[in-house]
N, C-alpha and C positions, 0 to 999 in steps of 0.2 A: 699498589702495583710498583714494582721495581724498574727504575730506569736502567738502561744498558749505557752506563757512562763511557766504557771502552768503545762501544760501538758509536757513540755520539761523537767522541774524540776522532775516530777514523773517519767519520763521515765529514767532519769539518775539515779534516786534512784533504779529503778528496775534493771538496768544494774549492779550497784555496789552490789546490794543484790545478784544477781546471782554469781557475781565474788567471793564475800565473801563466799558464800555457797561451793565454789570450791577451797578455800583456796588462792585466788588471791587478791592482792592489789586493792584497789578502783582506779577508773579513775578520774583525776582532770578535771574539766570543763575549757576549754580554749576558751576565747571569740572569738578568731580569728577562731577557728573551728566551733563555734556556727554560726557566720556569714557565714561561707562557707556552713554549712548545710542548713541555712535558705535560702539562695540564690538558691541552688539546689532544695529545696522543692518548691520554687515558680516556678521553671521551670517546675517542675512534675505537679503542678496544672494547669499551662498554657496549658501544652501539653495534660492533662488529661491521663498520662502514668506514668508507672515506668520505670525509665532507670537511668544508672549511668553516661551517658554521652549523651547529646543532641547535634545536629548540631550546630557548632560554640562554643560549650563550651569547655573550656580548660580540660585536663586530671586531675585526682584527685591530683597528685603531684603538678601541676601547680597552681591548684586552691587554695590549701593550702599555697603554696609560695606566691602566689599573695595576700594573705590575711596577709602575715607577719609571718606565722608560719614556722620555720625551722624544718624539719622532715626527717628521713631517712627510715621510714615505715609508710604505709598508708592502710586504708581499709574502706569500706563504706557499710552500710546496708540501704536499702529503703524498705518502706512497705506502703500499702494502707489498712486500716481497719477502725472498727467503734469506737473503743475506745483505750486508751493507754494500758491498761492491755492485751487486746486480741492482740494488735500489737506486744507487747513484748513477749508474749507467742508463737505467730506464728513465731518470728525471732528465738527465743531460740530453737525451735523444728525443724529448718531448718538448716541441717549440715553446709552449707557454712557460714550462718548467725551466727550460734552458735560458729563457730570458731573465728570469729572476736570478739564477745562478750567476750569470755573466753580465748583470746589470752594474755599470760603473757607479751609479748613484748611491748603492748600498754600501755601508761601511761596517755593519755589525750583524751578527747572526746568533741564533739560538736553535739548538737541535734537540728534539725529543726522540728516543728510540725505546720501544717496549716490545718484548717477545710475548706472543700468544700463540699457543701451539707450536707449529713448526714454522711460523711466519714472523715477521716484524713489522711493526706499524712505525711509520716515520712522519715527523713533522719538522719542516725547516722553515724558520721565521726570519725574515730579512727586513732590515729597516735602515734608513738614515737617520742617526741620532742627532738631535739638536744639541748645541752646546749649553752646558749646564751652568747656570750662575746663580748666585743669591741675588735677592732683590737689590741689595746694596751694590754688588758688583754690576748688575745690569744697569742700574741707574748711572753708575760712574762711566760705563761704556757709552751709554746714550749721551752723557754729558761731554765726553771727549769727542764724539762724533758731531755734535751740535757746535761746539767750539770750532772744530776744524772746518766745518760747512761755512760758519760765520766768517772765518778768517778768509777762506777761499772766495767769498763774495764781496769781500771788502766792507762787511758791516762793522760798526764800531763795536769794541769789545763790551760784553754783557757780563754783570756779576750773577753768579748762581746764589738763589735764595734756597733756604731750607723751608719746604713745605711738606711736612710728613704725611699730611691728609691726603696728598695726591696718591700715594701709594695704596691706600685704602681705596680711593676712587678708582684706581686701575684694577683692583681685585674686584670690586663692585661690577664693573664693566665685563670682566671675564664671568662672573657669576650669572649676569643677565645675559651674556652672549651679545653684547651691542655697545658699539662706542658712544660715548655720552661726553660731548664737548660742553654742554650747557651747565653741568654742574660745577666745572672749574671756574666758571664766572662768579660764583658766589663768594670767592675769596676776596679780601680787601685789596684793592689795588690792581686786579688782574685786569688786562686789556684784552688778550686773545687767549685762545685755548685750541689745541691740537691734540688729537687723540688717534692712535694707531695701533696695529698688531704687526709683529714681525718675528721671524724664526731666529733673528739675531738682534739684540738690542742696539747694536751699531747701525743697524739698517734705519735710515730716516725716510720718512714719507714725502710725497709730494705736498706742496703747500708750505714748506719749511721757509722758503724765502719770503712769503707773504707775512708771516709772524715775526720773522727776524728782520726788522727794518731799522733804520737809524733812529727812530723814536723809542725803540726798547731800551729800557735802563737795566733790565735784569730779567731772569727766567728762573723756573723751577721745573723738575722732571720727577715723575714717580713711576715706577715699573712693578709689575707684578706677572710671574709666570703660572699659568693655570690651563687646564684643559676646559673646553665648552663644547656645546653641540655643534658649532661650526668649525672647531678646532679640537677634535677629540684626541689628537696626538699632543696637545699642548702648544702654547703660543706665549710670547711675551706681550702683555698688554701694557701700553705706555701712554702717559697723558703729559703734556707740557703746557705751562702757562706762562705767559710773558707780562711784564709790568711796565 
């Protein structure tokens, strides 16, 4: 099926025009969301029906993650209409669809438009995209946040140790969809372990002050970004050990 790229661009323009009229920032087009929206629109055409999930189709969060988009908020509008303008107006005047269009929490969008007979099927996929870092970058951000936190609490400076196995441990936690502090204690010299998930690796968890005490001589941190059952849109899994 051929997507109507011109119609998709027109619909994005109308979405952002409506957001500007309400003092909201525009949505950026993300090609991964466009791919997800087009795939769902094809299913609607095949079934000759409007729906957000067809039998055998993954949930919205999983669809976005499968197309490579990390996100912590998602929404979707679908429509069947005769033209782009009418489709936008109909969605804008429907309270649940309007909420998605004018939600300040979304920053990216993907639109799929396919013609069928004299009508068009439309899918609008909205998301709040997570910041995308490599594992090394995520660990560096966590390190900076930890050091800033330690200074603000008056803790003695700690040296950062290299413990590459922690990255593997963080990825294993994601695979098992469970935080695991016990595994970190098997490393030589480790006194305490703290494990957590975050949408931003610079976000530190409660309990940081407990493990960063004056008796701590150093620390190591590992990070892994991955989706899981409880975080289908993806999350940063982090583990920190202190010596």
